[in-house]
py3Dmol code that shows the C-alpha trace and the ligand (Angstrom):
import py3Dmol

protein = """\
ATOM      1  CA  MET A   1      75.271 242.771 265.531  1.00  0.00           C
ATOM      2  CA  LYS A   2      77.768 243.856 262.979  1.00  0.00           C
ATOM      3  CA  VAL A   3      80.157 241.808 261.011  1.00  0.00           C
ATOM      4  CA  ARG A   4      83.466 243.533 260.998  1.00  0.00           C
ATOM      5  CA  PRO A   5      84.466 244.786 257.463  1.00  0.00           C
ATOM      6  CA  THR A   6      87.931 243.062 257.326  1.00  0.00           C
ATOM      7  CA  ALA A   7      88.388 241.662 253.875  1.00  0.00           C
ATOM      8  CA  ARG A   8      90.153 244.804 252.530  1.00  0.00           C
ATOM      9  CA  SER A   9      92.991 244.348 255.106  1.00  0.00           C
ATOM     10  CA  LEU A  10      93.808 240.918 253.919  1.00  0.00           C
ATOM     11  CA  CYS A  11      93.599 242.035 250.347  1.00  0.00           C
ATOM     12  CA  GLN A  12      96.567 244.301 251.094  1.00  0.00           C
ATOM     13  CA  LEU A  13      98.545 241.282 251.884  1.00  0.00           C
ATOM     14  CA  LEU A  14      97.327 239.432 248.873  1.00  0.00           C
ATOM     15  CA  MET A  15      98.590 242.131 246.611  1.00  0.00           C
ATOM     16  CA  THR A  16     102.112 241.041 247.438  1.00  0.00           C
ATOM     17  CA  THR A  17     101.565 237.359 246.642  1.00  0.00           C
ATOM     18  CA  LEU A  18     102.803 235.697 243.466  1.00  0.00           C
ATOM     19  CA  ALA A  19     100.764 235.106 240.349  1.00  0.00           C
ATOM     20  CA  LEU A  20     100.059 231.763 238.933  1.00  0.00           C
ATOM     21  CA  VAL A  21      98.988 231.245 235.266  1.00  0.00           C
ATOM     22  CA  GLY A  22      97.184 228.676 233.215  1.00  0.00           C
ATOM     23  CA  PHE A  23      93.594 228.775 234.652  1.00  0.00           C
ATOM     24  CA  ALA A  24      90.907 228.821 232.063  1.00  0.00           C
ATOM     25  CA  CYS A  25      89.118 231.737 233.833  1.00  0.00           C
ATOM     26  CA  LEU A  26      92.214 233.908 234.131  1.00  0.00           C
ATOM     27  CA  ALA A  27      91.313 235.640 230.890  1.00  0.00           C
ATOM     28  CA  VAL A  28      88.490 237.091 232.914  1.00  0.00           C
ATOM     29  CA  PRO A  29      89.641 240.242 234.804  1.00  0.00           C
ATOM     30  CA  VAL A  30      88.320 240.240 238.423  1.00  0.00           C
ATOM     31  CA  SER A  31      86.242 243.525 238.400  1.00  0.00           C
ATOM     32  CA  ALA A  32      83.259 244.770 240.220  1.00  0.00           C
ATOM     33  CA  GLU A  33      82.420 246.995 237.263  1.00  0.00           C
ATOM     34  CA  ARG A  34      81.487 244.219 234.829  1.00  0.00           C
ATOM     35  CA  SER A  35      79.831 240.912 235.304  1.00  0.00           C
ATOM     36  CA  LEU A  36      80.025 237.617 233.490  1.00  0.00           C
ATOM     37  CA  PRO A  37      77.158 236.434 231.565  1.00  0.00           C
ATOM     38  CA  ALA A  38      75.223 233.711 233.462  1.00  0.00           C
ATOM     39  CA  LYS A  39      76.911 230.377 233.440  1.00  0.00           C
ATOM     40  CA  ALA A  40      75.066 227.093 233.371  1.00  0.00           C
ATOM     41  CA  GLY A  41      75.600 224.846 236.353  1.00  0.00           C
ATOM     42  CA  ARG A  42      76.433 227.525 238.950  1.00  0.00           C
ATOM     43  CA  VAL A  43      74.910 226.965 242.279  1.00  0.00           C
ATOM     44  CA  VAL A  44      74.670 228.789 245.561  1.00  0.00           C
ATOM     45  CA  ALA A  45      73.778 227.903 249.188  1.00  0.00           C
ATOM     46  CA  ILE A  46      71.944 230.608 251.054  1.00  0.00           C
ATOM     47  CA  THR A  47      72.869 231.191 254.704  1.00  0.00           C
ATOM     48  CA  PHE A  48      71.589 233.580 257.336  1.00  0.00           C
ATOM     49  CA  ASP A  49      73.545 234.392 260.412  1.00  0.00           C
ATOM     50  CA  ASP A  50      72.631 235.812 263.922  1.00  0.00           C
ATOM     51  CA  LEU A  51      69.312 234.044 264.132  1.00  0.00           C
ATOM     52  CA  PRO A  52      66.699 234.312 265.401  1.00  0.00           C
ATOM     53  CA  TYR A  53      66.851 238.174 264.518  1.00  0.00           C
ATOM     54  CA  VAL A  54      69.689 240.820 264.732  1.00  0.00           C
ATOM     55  CA  SER A  55      69.254 244.586 264.794  1.00  0.00           C
ATOM     56  CA  ASP A  56      71.473 247.465 265.928  1.00  0.00           C
ATOM     57  CA  GLY A  57      68.597 249.913 265.578  1.00  0.00           C
ATOM     58  CA  PRO A  58      65.432 249.670 267.689  1.00  0.00           C
ATOM     59  CA  PRO A  59      65.632 247.233 270.682  1.00  0.00           C
ATOM     60  CA  VAL A  60      64.822 243.620 269.353  1.00  0.00           C
ATOM     61  CA  SER A  61      61.309 242.762 270.140  1.00  0.00           C
ATOM     62  CA  PRO A  62      59.523 239.446 269.591  1.00  0.00           C
ATOM     63  CA  ASP A  63      57.161 241.208 267.208  1.00  0.00           C
ATOM     64  CA  ALA A  64      59.995 242.550 265.037  1.00  0.00           C
ATOM     65  CA  ALA A  65      61.817 239.249 265.102  1.00  0.00           C
ATOM     66  CA  ASN A  66      58.554 237.470 264.168  1.00  0.00           C
ATOM     67  CA  ALA A  67      57.793 239.804 261.280  1.00  0.00           C
ATOM     68  CA  ALA A  68      61.241 239.477 259.728  1.00  0.00           C
ATOM     69  CA  GLN A  69      61.311 235.710 260.132  1.00  0.00           C
ATOM     70  CA  ARG A  70      57.971 235.342 258.649  1.00  0.00           C
ATOM     71  CA  GLN A  71      59.050 237.312 255.444  1.00  0.00           C
ATOM     72  CA  ILE A  72      62.292 235.405 255.147  1.00  0.00           C
ATOM     73  CA  VAL A  73      61.051 231.874 255.816  1.00  0.00           C
ATOM     74  CA  SER A  74      57.855 232.190 253.766  1.00  0.00           C
ATOM     75  CA  ALA A  75      59.994 233.525 250.774  1.00  0.00           C
ATOM     76  CA  LEU A  76      62.445 230.693 251.004  1.00  0.00           C
ATOM     77  CA  ARG A  77      59.767 228.092 251.359  1.00  0.00           C
ATOM     78  CA  ARG A  78      57.601 229.510 248.473  1.00  0.00           C
ATOM     79  CA  ALA A  79      60.695 229.545 246.185  1.00  0.00           C
ATOM     80  CA  ARG A  80      61.729 226.042 247.449  1.00  0.00           C
ATOM     81  CA  VAL A  81      65.214 227.486 248.293  1.00  0.00           C
ATOM     82  CA  PRO A  82      67.323 225.434 250.788  1.00  0.00           C
ATOM     83  CA  ALA A  83      68.860 227.635 253.621  1.00  0.00           C
ATOM     84  CA  THR A  84      70.875 227.258 256.843  1.00  0.00           C
ATOM     85  CA  GLY A  85      70.260 229.627 259.723  1.00  0.00           C
ATOM     86  CA  PHE A  86      73.150 230.126 262.179  1.00  0.00           C
ATOM     87  CA  VAL A  87      72.003 230.804 265.678  1.00  0.00           C
ATOM     88  CA  ASN A  88      73.389 232.769 268.594  1.00  0.00           C
ATOM     89  CA  GLU A  89      71.895 231.116 271.738  1.00  0.00           C
ATOM     90  CA  ASP A  90      71.963 234.438 273.687  1.00  0.00           C
ATOM     91  CA  LYS A  91      69.740 236.097 271.027  1.00  0.00           C
ATOM     92  CA  VAL A  92      67.307 233.015 271.451  1.00  0.00           C
ATOM     93  CA  GLN A  93      67.115 233.655 275.223  1.00  0.00           C
ATOM     94  CA  ALA A  94      66.618 237.454 274.772  1.00  0.00           C
ATOM     95  CA  LEU A  95      63.489 236.806 272.873  1.00  0.00           C
ATOM     96  CA  GLY A  96      62.030 234.481 275.527  1.00  0.00           C
ATOM     97  CA  PRO A  97      59.715 231.809 274.499  1.00  0.00           C
ATOM     98  CA  ALA A  98      59.432 233.373 270.942  1.00  0.00           C
ATOM     99  CA  GLY A  99      63.059 232.590 270.381  1.00  0.00           C
ATOM    100  CA  SER A 100      62.811 228.924 270.136  1.00  0.00           C
ATOM    101  CA  ARG A 101      59.437 229.078 268.456  1.00  0.00           C
ATOM    102  CA  LEU A 102      61.034 231.033 265.556  1.00  0.00           C
ATOM    103  CA  LEU A 103      63.944 228.542 265.327  1.00  0.00           C
ATOM    104  CA  ALA A 104      61.456 225.693 264.993  1.00  0.00           C
ATOM    105  CA  GLU A 105      60.584 227.156 261.665  1.00  0.00           C
ATOM    106  CA  TRP A 106      64.167 226.607 260.537  1.00  0.00           C
ATOM    107  CA  ASN A 107      64.145 222.975 261.729  1.00  0.00           C
ATOM    108  CA  GLN A 108      61.970 221.547 259.009  1.00  0.00           C
ATOM    109  CA  GLY A 109      61.856 221.026 255.238  1.00  0.00           C
ATOM    110  CA  LEU A 110      64.677 222.596 253.250  1.00  0.00           C
ATOM    111  CA  LEU A 111      65.644 224.939 256.115  1.00  0.00           C
ATOM    112  CA  ALA A 112      68.241 223.739 258.564  1.00  0.00           C
ATOM    113  CA  LEU A 113      69.796 225.057 261.790  1.00  0.00           C
ATOM    114  CA  GLY A 114      73.556 225.827 262.456  1.00  0.00           C
ATOM    115  CA  ASN A 115      75.598 226.854 265.490  1.00  0.00           C
ATOM    116  CA  HIS A 116      77.058 230.393 265.573  1.00  0.00           C
ATOM    117  CA  GLY A 117      78.021 230.265 269.254  1.00  0.00           C
ATOM    118  CA  TYR A 118      76.295 231.327 272.391  1.00  0.00           C
ATOM    119  CA  SER A 119      77.243 234.989 271.970  1.00  0.00           C
ATOM    120  CA  HIS A 120      78.628 236.721 269.039  1.00  0.00           C
ATOM    121  CA  PHE A 121      82.150 236.122 270.314  1.00  0.00           C
ATOM    122  CA  ASP A 122      85.332 236.945 268.753  1.00  0.00           C
ATOM    123  CA  SER A 123      87.612 233.935 268.629  1.00  0.00           C
ATOM    124  CA  ASN A 124      90.692 236.251 268.268  1.00  0.00           C
ATOM    125  CA  ASP A 125      89.903 237.306 271.922  1.00  0.00           C
ATOM    126  CA  LEU A 126      89.463 233.850 273.309  1.00  0.00           C
ATOM    127  CA  ASP A 127      91.688 230.759 274.012  1.00  0.00           C
ATOM    128  CA  VAL A 128      90.643 227.374 272.763  1.00  0.00           C
ATOM    129  CA  ALA A 129      88.801 226.532 275.980  1.00  0.00           C
ATOM    130  CA  GLY A 130      86.864 229.733 275.810  1.00  0.00           C
ATOM    131  CA  ILE A 131      85.847 228.975 272.202  1.00  0.00           C
ATOM    132  CA  GLU A 132      84.784 225.471 273.223  1.00  0.00           C
ATOM    133  CA  LYS A 133      82.428 226.913 275.822  1.00  0.00           C
ATOM    134  CA  GLU A 134      80.892 229.154 273.199  1.00  0.00           C
ATOM    135  CA  VAL A 135      80.431 226.114 270.805  1.00  0.00           C
ATOM    136  CA  MET A 136      78.825 223.987 273.591  1.00  0.00           C
ATOM    137  CA  LYS A 137      76.687 226.635 275.113  1.00  0.00           C
ATOM    138  CA  GLY A 138      75.517 227.580 271.609  1.00  0.00           C
ATOM    139  CA  GLU A 139      73.826 224.126 271.242  1.00  0.00           C
ATOM    140  CA  THR A 140      71.436 224.731 274.147  1.00  0.00           C
ATOM    141  CA  THR A 141      68.277 225.244 272.081  1.00  0.00           C
ATOM    142  CA  ILE A 142      69.186 224.043 268.639  1.00  0.00           C
ATOM    143  CA  ARG A 143      70.448 220.578 269.713  1.00  0.00           C
ATOM    144  CA  SER A 144      67.179 219.716 271.391  1.00  0.00           C
ATOM    145  CA  LEU A 145      65.260 220.977 268.449  1.00  0.00           C
ATOM    146  CA  ALA A 146      67.267 219.021 265.992  1.00  0.00           C
ATOM    147  CA  THR A 147      67.320 215.897 267.977  1.00  0.00           C
ATOM    148  CA  SER A 148      63.533 216.014 268.514  1.00  0.00           C
ATOM    149  CA  SER A 149      63.093 215.643 264.844  1.00  0.00           C
ATOM    150  CA  ASP A 150      65.893 213.222 264.151  1.00  0.00           C
ATOM    151  CA  ARG A 151      68.141 215.939 262.504  1.00  0.00           C
ATOM    152  CA  SER A 152      71.721 216.813 263.149  1.00  0.00           C
ATOM    153  CA  ILE A 153      73.586 220.224 263.273  1.00  0.00           C
ATOM    154  CA  PRO A 154      76.484 219.578 260.987  1.00  0.00           C
ATOM    155  CA  PHE A 155      77.902 223.130 260.637  1.00  0.00           C
ATOM    156  CA  PHE A 156      79.435 225.750 262.961  1.00  0.00           C
ATOM    157  CA  ARG A 157      80.134 229.177 261.555  1.00  0.00           C
ATOM    158  CA  PHE A 158      82.339 231.572 263.561  1.00  0.00           C
ATOM    159  CA  PRO A 159      81.121 235.079 264.279  1.00  0.00           C
ATOM    160  CA  TYR A 160      83.055 237.520 261.923  1.00  0.00           C
ATOM    161  CA  ASN A 161      84.459 234.540 260.039  1.00  0.00           C
ATOM    162  CA  HIS A 162      87.241 234.566 262.476  1.00  0.00           C
ATOM    163  CA  VAL A 163      88.746 231.145 262.331  1.00  0.00           C
ATOM    164  CA  GLY A 164      92.152 231.352 263.753  1.00  0.00           C
ATOM    165  CA  ASP A 165      94.463 234.376 263.924  1.00  0.00           C
ATOM    166  CA  THR A 166      97.511 232.172 264.392  1.00  0.00           C
ATOM    167  CA  GLY A 167      98.453 228.918 262.739  1.00  0.00           C
ATOM    168  CA  THR A 168      98.264 227.106 266.009  1.00  0.00           C
ATOM    169  CA  LYS A 169      94.848 228.392 266.870  1.00  0.00           C
ATOM    170  CA  ARG A 170      93.520 227.619 263.444  1.00  0.00           C
ATOM    171  CA  ILE A 171      94.556 223.941 263.786  1.00  0.00           C
ATOM    172  CA  ALA A 172      93.294 223.796 267.320  1.00  0.00           C
ATOM    173  CA  ILE A 173      89.990 225.211 266.079  1.00  0.00           C
ATOM    174  CA  GLU A 174      89.888 222.602 263.209  1.00  0.00           C
ATOM    175  CA  LYS A 175      90.244 219.765 265.745  1.00  0.00           C
ATOM    176  CA  LEU A 176      87.870 221.290 268.239  1.00  0.00           C
ATOM    177  CA  LEU A 177      85.007 221.443 265.671  1.00  0.00           C
ATOM    178  CA  ALA A 178      85.787 217.925 264.526  1.00  0.00           C
ATOM    179  CA  SER A 179      85.707 216.742 268.196  1.00  0.00           C
ATOM    180  CA  HIS A 180      82.173 218.196 268.499  1.00  0.00           C
ATOM    181  CA  GLY A 181      81.001 216.725 265.235  1.00  0.00           C
ATOM    182  CA  TYR A 182      80.974 219.927 263.187  1.00  0.00           C
ATOM    183  CA  ARG A 183      82.271 221.056 259.870  1.00  0.00           C
ATOM    184  CA  LEU A 184      83.330 224.729 259.615  1.00  0.00           C
ATOM    185  CA  ALA A 185      80.812 226.618 257.436  1.00  0.00           C
ATOM    186  CA  ALA A 186      82.481 228.636 254.714  1.00  0.00           C
ATOM    187  CA  SER A 187      81.350 231.897 253.175  1.00  0.00           C
ATOM    188  CA  THR A 188      82.112 233.049 249.549  1.00  0.00           C
ATOM    189  CA  ILE A 189      79.921 236.076 249.051  1.00  0.00           C
ATOM    190  CA  ASP A 190      79.608 239.025 251.437  1.00  0.00           C
ATOM    191  CA  SER A 191      77.360 242.002 250.535  1.00  0.00           C
ATOM    192  CA  SER A 192      77.994 244.139 253.644  1.00  0.00           C
ATOM    193  CA  ASP A 193      74.314 243.615 254.484  1.00  0.00           C
ATOM    194  CA  TYR A 194      74.970 244.508 258.185  1.00  0.00           C
ATOM    195  CA  LEU A 195      75.971 248.049 256.980  1.00  0.00           C
ATOM    196  CA  PHE A 196      73.095 248.566 254.666  1.00  0.00           C
ATOM    197  CA  ASN A 197      70.738 247.255 257.439  1.00  0.00           C
ATOM    198  CA  SER A 198      72.158 249.850 259.938  1.00  0.00           C
ATOM    199  CA  ALA A 199      71.223 252.588 257.532  1.00  0.00           C
ATOM    200  CA  TYR A 200      67.806 250.961 256.791  1.00  0.00           C
ATOM    201  CA  GLU A 201      67.042 250.642 260.610  1.00  0.00           C
ATOM    202  CA  ARG A 202      67.794 254.380 260.909  1.00  0.00           C
ATOM    203  CA  ALA A 203      65.407 255.112 258.025  1.00  0.00           C
ATOM    204  CA  VAL A 204      62.724 252.855 259.459  1.00  0.00           C
ATOM    205  CA  THR A 205      62.963 254.615 262.756  1.00  0.00           C
ATOM    206  CA  ALA A 206      62.672 258.093 261.002  1.00  0.00           C
ATOM    207  CA  ARG A 207      59.588 256.612 259.070  1.00  0.00           C
ATOM    208  CA  ASP A 208      61.460 257.816 255.918  1.00  0.00           C
ATOM    209  CA  LYS A 209      59.954 255.561 253.217  1.00  0.00           C
ATOM    210  CA  ALA A 210      61.848 257.186 250.412  1.00  0.00           C
ATOM    211  CA  MET A 211      65.133 256.620 252.176  1.00  0.00           C
ATOM    212  CA  MET A 212      64.112 253.009 252.974  1.00  0.00           C
ATOM    213  CA  GLN A 213      63.496 252.391 249.182  1.00  0.00           C
ATOM    214  CA  ARG A 214      66.698 254.162 248.219  1.00  0.00           C
ATOM    215  CA  ILE A 215      68.616 251.883 250.557  1.00  0.00           C
ATOM    216  CA  GLU A 216      66.922 248.808 249.305  1.00  0.00           C
ATOM    217  CA  ARG A 217      67.766 249.693 245.717  1.00  0.00           C
ATOM    218  CA  ALA A 218      71.412 250.479 246.698  1.00  0.00           C
ATOM    219  CA  TYR A 219      71.713 247.196 248.677  1.00  0.00           C
ATOM    220  CA  LEU A 220      70.350 245.079 245.791  1.00  0.00           C
ATOM    221  CA  ASP A 221      72.701 247.023 243.249  1.00  0.00           C
ATOM    222  CA  HIS A 222      75.647 246.204 245.613  1.00  0.00           C
ATOM    223  CA  SER A 223      74.554 242.530 246.086  1.00  0.00           C
ATOM    224  CA  ARG A 224      74.374 242.183 242.252  1.00  0.00           C
ATOM    225  CA  ALA A 225      77.935 243.428 241.906  1.00  0.00           C
ATOM    226  CA  GLN A 226      79.206 241.348 244.747  1.00  0.00           C
ATOM    227  CA  ILE A 227      77.718 238.194 243.397  1.00  0.00           C
ATOM    228  CA  ALA A 228      79.407 238.804 240.005  1.00  0.00           C
ATOM    229  CA  TYR A 229      82.753 239.794 241.764  1.00  0.00           C
ATOM    230  CA  TYR A 230      82.969 236.867 244.060  1.00  0.00           C
ATOM    231  CA  GLY A 231      81.872 234.509 241.314  1.00  0.00           C
ATOM    232  CA  GLU A 232      84.712 235.664 239.058  1.00  0.00           C
ATOM    233  CA  LEU A 233      87.073 235.719 242.002  1.00  0.00           C
ATOM    234  CA  SER A 234      86.533 232.063 243.052  1.00  0.00           C
ATOM    235  CA  CYS A 235      86.745 231.125 239.400  1.00  0.00           C
ATOM    236  CA  LYS A 236      90.059 232.887 238.973  1.00  0.00           C
ATOM    237  CA  VAL A 237      91.558 231.315 242.125  1.00  0.00           C
ATOM    238  CA  LEU A 238      90.422 227.693 241.772  1.00  0.00           C
ATOM    239  CA  GLY A 239      90.340 227.699 237.866  1.00  0.00           C
ATOM    240  CA  ARG A 240      86.709 226.594 237.992  1.00  0.00           C
ATOM    241  CA  ASP A 241      83.281 227.353 239.234  1.00  0.00           C
ATOM    242  CA  VAL A 242      82.745 226.157 242.869  1.00  0.00           C
ATOM    243  CA  PRO A 243      79.425 226.171 244.642  1.00  0.00           C
ATOM    244  CA  ALA A 244      78.923 229.608 246.195  1.00  0.00           C
ATOM    245  CA  ILE A 245      77.815 230.291 249.700  1.00  0.00           C
ATOM    246  CA  MET A 246      75.977 233.561 250.397  1.00  0.00           C
ATOM    247  CA  LEU A 247      76.398 235.173 253.754  1.00  0.00           C
ATOM    248  CA  LEU A 248      73.376 237.062 254.911  1.00  0.00           C
ATOM    249  CA  HIS A 249      71.999 238.116 258.340  1.00  0.00           C
ATOM    250  CA  ALA A 250      68.616 237.674 259.831  1.00  0.00           C
ATOM    251  CA  ASN A 251      67.683 241.307 259.758  1.00  0.00           C
ATOM    252  CA  ARG A 252      64.994 243.643 258.825  1.00  0.00           C
ATOM    253  CA  LEU A 253      66.495 244.616 255.379  1.00  0.00           C
ATOM    254  CA  ASN A 254      66.993 241.097 254.184  1.00  0.00           C
ATOM    255  CA  ALA A 255      63.377 240.325 255.214  1.00  0.00           C
ATOM    256  CA  ALA A 256      62.328 243.198 252.965  1.00  0.00           C
ATOM    257  CA  THR A 257      64.427 242.223 250.103  1.00  0.00           C
ATOM    258  CA  ILE A 258      64.683 238.523 250.243  1.00  0.00           C
ATOM    259  CA  LYS A 259      62.620 237.906 247.117  1.00  0.00           C
ATOM    260  CA  PRO A 260      64.635 240.297 244.748  1.00  0.00           C
ATOM    261  CA  LEU A 261      67.764 238.942 246.357  1.00  0.00           C
ATOM    262  CA  LEU A 262      66.987 235.473 245.316  1.00  0.00           C
ATOM    263  CA  GLY A 263      66.062 236.858 241.963  1.00  0.00           C
ATOM    264  CA  LEU A 264      69.575 238.293 241.572  1.00  0.00           C
ATOM    265  CA  PHE A 265      71.061 234.777 241.750  1.00  0.00           C
ATOM    266  CA  ARG A 266      68.583 233.468 239.283  1.00  0.00           C
ATOM    267  CA  SER A 267      69.215 236.288 236.880  1.00  0.00           C
ATOM    268  CA  ALA A 268      73.043 235.343 237.277  1.00  0.00           C
ATOM    269  CA  GLY A 269      72.226 231.786 236.334  1.00  0.00           C
ATOM    270  CA  TYR A 270      72.501 230.155 239.796  1.00  0.00           C
ATOM    271  CA  GLY A 271      70.559 227.364 241.089  1.00  0.00           C
ATOM    272  CA  PHE A 272      70.039 226.814 244.867  1.00  0.00           C
ATOM    273  CA  VAL A 273      71.518 223.971 246.906  1.00  0.00           C
ATOM    274  CA  SER A 274      71.922 223.251 250.513  1.00  0.00           C
ATOM    275  CA  LEU A 275      74.968 224.184 252.509  1.00  0.00           C
ATOM    276  CA  ALA A 276      75.847 220.513 252.830  1.00  0.00           C
ATOM    277  CA  GLN A 277      75.645 220.010 249.062  1.00  0.00           C
ATOM    278  CA  ALA A 278      77.684 223.044 248.385  1.00  0.00           C
ATOM    279  CA  GLN A 279      80.367 222.018 250.848  1.00  0.00           C
ATOM    280  CA  ALA A 280      80.496 218.481 249.333  1.00  0.00           C
ATOM    281  CA  ASP A 281      82.622 220.103 246.632  1.00  0.00           C
ATOM    282  CA  PRO A 282      86.301 219.109 247.232  1.00  0.00           C
ATOM    283  CA  ALA A 283      87.154 222.823 247.475  1.00  0.00           C
ATOM    284  CA  TYR A 284      85.717 222.732 250.858  1.00  0.00           C
ATOM    285  CA  SER A 285      87.255 219.402 252.036  1.00  0.00           C
ATOM    286  CA  ALA A 286      89.633 221.326 254.365  1.00  0.00           C
ATOM    287  CA  MET A 287      89.847 224.594 256.034  1.00  0.00           C
ATOM    288  CA  PRO A 288      92.110 226.951 254.085  1.00  0.00           C
ATOM    289  CA  ALA A 289      95.535 226.724 255.747  1.00  0.00           C
ATOM    290  CA  VAL A 290      95.625 230.426 256.306  1.00  0.00           C
ATOM    291  CA  ALA A 291      95.870 232.162 259.692  1.00  0.00           C
ATOM    292  CA  THR A 292      94.427 235.703 259.775  1.00  0.00           C
ATOM    293  CA  LYS A 293      92.861 237.863 262.358  1.00  0.00           C
ATOM    294  CA  PHE A 294      90.460 239.067 259.788  1.00  0.00           C
ATOM    295  CA  GLY A 295      87.375 237.539 258.217  1.00  0.00           C
ATOM    296  CA  PRO A 296      87.719 237.451 254.446  1.00  0.00           C
ATOM    297  CA  MET A 297      85.576 235.264 252.062  1.00  0.00           C
ATOM    298  CA  TRP A 298      87.005 232.049 251.157  1.00  0.00           C
ATOM    299  CA  ALA A 299      88.284 233.068 247.693  1.00  0.00           C
ATOM    300  CA  TYR A 300      90.750 235.482 249.353  1.00  0.00           C
ATOM    301  CA  ARG A 301      91.901 232.626 251.650  1.00  0.00           C
ATOM    302  CA  TRP A 302      92.269 230.186 248.779  1.00  0.00           C
ATOM    303  CA  ALA A 303      94.298 232.839 246.905  1.00  0.00           C
ATOM    304  CA  ARG A 304      96.675 233.304 249.789  1.00  0.00           C
ATOM    305  CA  GLU A 305      96.987 229.517 250.290  1.00  0.00           C
ATOM    306  CA  ARG A 306      97.632 229.025 246.568  1.00  0.00           C
ATOM    307  CA  LEU A 307      99.799 232.006 246.011  1.00  0.00           C
ATOM    308  CA  VAL A 308      97.366 233.390 243.294  1.00  0.00           C
ATOM    309  CA  LYS A 309      97.511 237.213 242.850  1.00  0.00           C
ATOM    310  CA  VAL A 310      94.279 238.980 243.226  1.00  0.00           C
ATOM    311  CA  ASP A 311      93.529 242.642 243.544  1.00  0.00           C
ATOM    312  CA  GLY A 312      91.114 243.132 246.378  1.00  0.00           C
ATOM    313  CA  ARG A 313      91.012 246.783 245.605  1.00  0.00           C
ATOM    314  CA  GLN A 314      88.729 246.073 242.698  1.00  0.00           C
ATOM    315  CA  GLU A 315      86.043 244.857 245.084  1.00  0.00           C
ATOM    316  CA  GLN A 316      83.215 247.463 245.280  1.00  0.00           C
ATOM    317  CA  GLU A 317      82.660 249.300 248.390  1.00  0.00           C
ATOM    318  CA  PRO A 318      79.070 250.063 249.631  1.00  0.00           C
ATOM    319  CA  PRO A 319      78.081 253.586 248.613  1.00  0.00           C
ATOM    320  CA  ALA A 320      79.616 256.279 250.793  1.00  0.00           C
ATOM    321  CA  TRP A 321      76.144 257.840 251.407  1.00  0.00           C
ATOM    322  CA  VAL A 322      74.895 254.446 252.886  1.00  0.00           C
ATOM    323  CA  SER A 323      77.913 254.389 255.283  1.00  0.00           C
ATOM    324  CA  ALA A 324      77.474 258.015 256.230  1.00  0.00           C
ATOM    325  CA  TYR A 325      73.701 257.544 256.797  1.00  0.00           C
ATOM    326  CA  ALA A 326      74.480 254.460 258.889  1.00  0.00           C
ATOM    327  CA  GLY A 327      76.753 256.513 260.954  1.00  0.00           C
ATOM    328  CA  GLU A 328      79.894 254.659 259.943  1.00  0.00           C
ATOM    329  CA  THR A 329      83.000 256.526 259.089  1.00  0.00           C
ATOM    330  CA  SER A 330      83.513 254.419 255.898  1.00  0.00           C
TER     331      SER A 330
END
"""
ligand_1 = """\
1
ZN
Zn 77.254 236.716 263.096
"""
view = py3Dmol.view(width=600, height=400)
view.addModel(protein, "pdb")
view.setStyle({"model": 0}, {"cartoon": {"style": "trace"}})
view.addModel(ligand_1, "xyz")
view.setStyle({"model": 1}, {"stick": {}})
view.zoomTo()
view.show()
């Protein structure tokens, strides 16, 4: 299921905000074209959404889900990288018994489960009572799994990162999550992996190995640029490095590229932490007080909240040929 590409729209609003000065990292232009040298002490939390498995290509089968999960989980375990997997209960049920079996893999060691709702709902379209139903029904499988191993489910992540399109709803969502014992899971780096995956699924269906490899390379190049861009953006807006949170999806493309993806972070000087460790930073102590119907990464929200001027047009778009091949209009 796709994540809506909505950051750009908020960026247009941000273009009109005021500039603040005095941050140590303001000397660094926020640009996707260049990247900072690696900085000591940077950390990132890896997160996967739409577990157990998401595909908008071939119908989801237990075999495809199992193969992707095996690649992702084994790569994370082997590299000793903590990760949180956010689950849609309807995707668990669609896989039958295989669904909860796959999730059990995420309920041990450095891996952890999170709630992503029963369905891939859009909170903009629901009232608070409807959102609460999604939150509660989303616990069906993950709650019993976690409880059976004496674990908790501390985080909820909203589909599309839609966390309140009005001030009133945003505050109601904040209260709702707290009343169910959740913290809102943030996201600071987005690589449009859903779009690359759509193209990848098409190449897989066509058995076009050359195209699959071309898409993998383009995806990794884009991810490298996005990691640099968002690292600089967060630093510019908050005046310091904050723990990053990478938004990925449990799909075929990430299964194929998880090892080099983790390598991109290492090359950029990042160490890996759990989501709980990342969100222990004071930057995440409260939801950004920003109402938007879009789903921008947190640095854009922090910028709007703090009246820091950023130029979102400098964020790199996925290559046009990838969008075209995926069937998007771009
Ligand atoms: Zn999602």
